[in-house]
N, C-alpha and C positions, 0 to 999 in steps of 0.2 A: 623428123620423127623426135616428139614430144612426148614426155612423161606429165605428168601430175595428178597431185595426190592432196588429200583434206583431209584434216582431224576438226571435230566439230565438239562443241563444247559447250552443250547449249544448258547443261544444267549450271555451270559455273557464272554462263551469263544471266539465268533466272536469278540464281543467287545475288549475283551483283544489284540487278531491278530490285529487290526486294530489301538488301541491305540501304540500299540507298532511299529508299520509301520510307523504311524504319527512320534513319537520320532525317530526313525532311520533316516528319510530323512531330518526333521529339524537338527537332529545332526549332520550327514553327512554334510550337505549342509553349514553349519556353521561352522565346523570345517576346510572347504576349504577358507572359509571369513576370518577366524582368522589366517591363514597360510599365506595371503596375508597383513593383519594387523597388523601382528606382523612384516614381513620383511619393511614393511612400517613405523612405528613407533621405532624400533629398540629395541625394549621390548624383552627380553628374557623371560620373565615370561607368556607372550601371545603365543611366540614361542612354549614354553614348551607346553602349555595348548592346542595348534591346536596341538602338539604330544598326548596328552594326550585326545583329544575329537575325533582322529583317530581311537586311540583304544577304546574311547568309542562308537564308530558306528560300530568296528565290531563284538564288544559284544549285542548289540543291534541288531545287524543281526544274531547273535547267538541264540539268543533271541527270536525275531521273529521267525527264524526255527524253534526250538525248539518250540513252543507255537501253532504254526500252526500245528505242528508233534504231539502236544500233544492234540488235538481236536481228531484224526481219531478214529473212532469207532473199538470195540475190535475185535481181531481176532484169529485165532486158535494158533498166535506165544504171542500175550499177551493178555491174555483175560480179563484184567481189564481194557484194554484201552490203551493209551498213554498218559494219563496222568503226569506217571511220567517225564516225557523229558523234562516237564516244570519244576519241583523239579532240573533235572540234568541244565539248563539254569540257575537256582539259584546258582545254587553249584558254576558253571562255573565261571559265573558275580562275584561273591563276590571276588574269586580268582585275578581273574582280575582287581578289584578294588582297592586290597590291595595292590598289585602290580604296580599300576598304584601311588596311593599314596607314597609309597615307592620312586618308581623314583621322583616324584615331591622334597620332602625328601632330595635324595640327591643330585638333582640341588639345591637348597633352601640354603641348610647348609652353601655350599662353599661362596655364593652371599653375606652372612653375612661380609664376610671378605673383599670380594670386590666387593661393591656394585655398579650397573651401573643404572644412571639416565636414563629410557625412556622417547617417549614420551608422556606427559599428556596428550596435547587433541585428541591424537588419543585414546590413552587408554580408555578417556572418553565415547569416542563416540562408541567402542566397545564393553564395558563395559554394555551400556546400551542394545546393542543388544542382549548381549550375555544372558542377564536377562530374555528379554523377548519371546527369541526363549528357551531358556532351561525351562525356566519356565512355559510356555505353554505347553509343551514337557512332564514337570514333574505332572504337574494336570492332565493331561489324562490318564497318566498311572498310578496315583496315586490311583484311584478309585478302581482299582482291587484287589483282594484281594488274587492271588497266588503271591508265593515268591519268582515266576522267575519274576514278574511284581516288586514287593517290591524292589527285588535286582535293577531293573532298575531304578526306582526310587530316590533308594540312587547315584545313579550312575548322575542322573540327578537335584537332590537335592546339590548335590557334586557340580556343574559345577554353579547353581545358587549361592550358597555362594562364590564360586570364584569369581564368575564377581562381586557379590555385593561389595566382598574385593574391587577387581579389581577399582570398582567406587569411592570407599572410598579413595582408595589412588592416583588415576589419581586428584580427587579433593587437597588433601593434597599437591600434586608436582606440582600442578599450582602456588600454592602461596609459600612453602617452599620446600628447595632441602634435601629432606629427602631418596634419595632412598632404606634406611636398612627395611621401610616400607614394599616394597613389597617383600623380602626374609621373615620376619618377617611371616609376611600373610598368604602364602604360607604355610612354617610348621604347623601354627595353625591350618589352614583347616585340611591341611593332618594328622594332629593327631588326627582331631574329626573323618574325613572320617575312619582311622583305626579302631579307635576305636566301632563306628557303624557298622562297616563292620564282626570285628570277633565277635561280637555278631552275625550278620545276618549268620555268615558262623557258627557256631556253632548252629543255629537253623536249618538250613538246611541239616547239616551237621546229625543231631539227627535223621532228620523227613526221611534221603534218608538209614539211619540205621535202620530204622521202631521204634523209639523212639516212645512214646505214647504223642500226640500232645499237645504243653502247654495247660494250665486253664482246661482240662478235667483230673478227679479226677475218676482214674478205678477204684480203691478199694471200692469207695462209689458206683458206680454205681454196681458192684460186690454185695454188700452188700443189695440194692433196687431189686435186683432180686431174690437172695434169702429168701427176706422176702414175694416173691409171694405165696399164697395159692396154696398147691401142690406142693411146689416145695423144696425138699429135702436137695439139694446143686446145689452149682454152680462151676465149674472150665471151665482149659483150657479159658480163658477169656482173648481177644487180640485185641485193637485197633490200627491202624497204619493211616498212612495219604498217600494217593494218588500225591498230588503235595503240600500240604500244607493249602489247603481248603476243599479237600475233603476228607474224613475220610471211613475208613472199619471196622467194629465192626463183632467180633464172640463170642460164647459163648456156651458150653454146661450146661445143666440145669438137674439135675436127679430129676425125677419124680418116684412116688410110682408104683410098677407091675399092680396093678390095676387100675391105672387110664384109663378113658373110654377116646375116642376122641371128646367128648366135652367138658372133662377137659383140653385136651393138647389145643384144640382152644381157650379155655379161659386163660390158662397161656399163648401161645404166643400172645393174646391181650393185656395181662397184662406187659408183656416183652416188646412189641411195642412202647405202651407206656410211659417205662422208655428211652428209645432209641431214641423219639422222639426228634430228635435233625437234623436240614437242613444240618446242615456239616458231619453228616453220612450220605455217599450216599449209601451205602451197609452194609444190615446187615443178618449175617446168625445164626438163635440158632438151635442146634442141640439137641434134646431133647432124652435122657438116661433114660430108665426105669431101678430100683433098683435091681444093679446083672448083668446089663448087662458091658461088657467088652468095654473100651472106643478105640476108636480107632485110638486113637494118639498117637503115638510113640515119645519117648525120646525128648519132648518140655518144658516138667517143671522141 
């Protein structure tokens, strides 16, 4: 006997898609402004950031597409629905983020030896616009829980920090000839991005490989289930995530042969209370009578 329940959160998914769409158009539009501004100011830092932002725009477009795909209902091909496409988006976005940061490092390190002073006033104006545009986009996307949205937020926060750095450097350059500050700042931000992106990549890869989501103690859940009156033992307990925000849980509960229908109903109700977590979107309790052969093979 098995029990299944689902929590549908279509409004949240729609919000995520809308926020990613806003972030995409803000980012793509500003990347074009940066390209013109970089040529105007003669700033290699801004030109390289324009290329980086165009890459971000491609990432956002992919994230938006995969997020739209992820809200499709389940069908005969994907029985759990399409939510794991959002997780795929998080993985790909994080890989692109690391690649972008490594590219910025490759540009910034040689510039330490041969710094070029850009147009400080133009940098200052572009930095103000950059902070505003990326800040608004980051705020909108950061309210979402999915790993895909979190990966995009990291992209945008990197841009906010980058422009904050450009702002500070441009102010200094207005008064002092310290062109080396530009590549130094680029290196510092790139290292910060790589550190955070690697952490995000490990989490996304773990969930993609069906690891138990962070912060959930599966052994403790199994222990609590085994303490339910009428449950003799618990096995084949599994917990994995669809997209980092919605999880799937299943377990086998062994009961005495003489257990009646009311006994089984009471056991399932008690089990449901233990697994009463809004993040767990789908639960399955397999009831096995003592001595009954388990249907799962070659799993544990």
